[in-house]
C-alpha positions, 0 to 999 in steps of 0.5 A: 763213225762215232769215235767212242766205237773206234777202237782202233785210233792211230796215236798222233804221235808216241810223244803224248800229252796227259793231264794232271786231274786235280782241282786247282781253286777249280778246274785247272791242271797242269800237262806233261807229256808221257813217251810210249814206245814207238810205232804202236797204236792205240787199241780201244776195248768197250767200256764195260757193264756198270752192274757186273761190277757193284760188288767192286764198287761197294767194297772200294766205295768206303775207302775211298776219300776226298782230299782237300788242301790250301798253299800257294794261295789256292785250294786244291782238291783231288781222290785218295784211297785207304791202304793201310791203318792211319795211311791215305794214298794219293798222288803227289801233285794233289799236295804240292805247295799246300800247307793243310790237309784235309782227308774227308770220309764218312766222318767228315773232314779230318787232319792229314799230315803228309809224310811221303810226297815225291814228285817224280813219281807222282805219289803220296802218302797222308798220316791220318790220326782218326782215321777208321775206314778199312784199307783197300787191299792191293792186288800185287799181280799187274793188270793185263790189257782187258782187266775190267774194273771200276775208277772211283773218285770225287771228280769236281770235288763233288761225290763219289763217282764210279766209272766203269774201265777197262784197262788197255796196256801195262807198259814203261813209259817215259814222262816227266816229274810233276813241275815238268823239269825232269825226265822219268820212267814209270810202270803205268796202267793205261786205262779206258774210263771217264777220268775227271779234275779231281779223280787224281789219286783215286783208285783203280780196282779190278772186279773184286774191288781190290787196288791195281792202280792209282789215278794219275792223268787224263790224255789231254786229246782223249777224254776216255782214256786215262792213266794210273800208277801199278800195284808194285809202286804203291806197295813201295810207298805205303811200306815207306809210308808205314815205316816213316810212321812207325815210331812217331809221326814228322810231316813231309815238305810237299814241294813247290807250288805248281803252275797249269800249263797252258 
């Protein structure tokens, strides 16, 4: 049977390895583990056709940006999404250890200031003074199994890619922070889509082009399954970023350098 069409593949374990899909001077990735409820199996759904999703892609593409950073002797690359005036959401592991960041949109590279970097949730917010892109609307309703949409980002630090996606599940998962040290429990979205190095921080949008998740990882042994953080977590970090920039902008530390897992 073709693995791509086997919609009832059992999970090898309830504790599965997840790859954080940022680029560190090339396709080096970090890995940690996410625990799913015991005894559950993955039941895949077919990836939707791209045609009916063209409107969603057209709505989300102008709000999806590339992020580049330098620090710790390496160059990092990832994706991000405009979520408010001057604010870009991305993954904390994209920024970890960086001293300089650029947000690259249709206007070119714009200097960015980190105002929120949370290694526990793997969420971060950048302030970009020269940013004029339209913020993407956050859909506060949790994406349920069968929700179709698109994952957008800049895999391998290349051009914008839009991959059709379908939500497989939405659940509370036990895992680690971005350094693999502290145990954390997060609500995550499991999605079937093509997610590649450089996709971290990119948006998962529904068929209406609204933001329903932020991509942060890929299943290590199942390249067509990835993970996104939920609108509730996104909304919280965006509100935090808005509050911190209301009366001025102060850069926060981006944290320690990341060491790729073997």
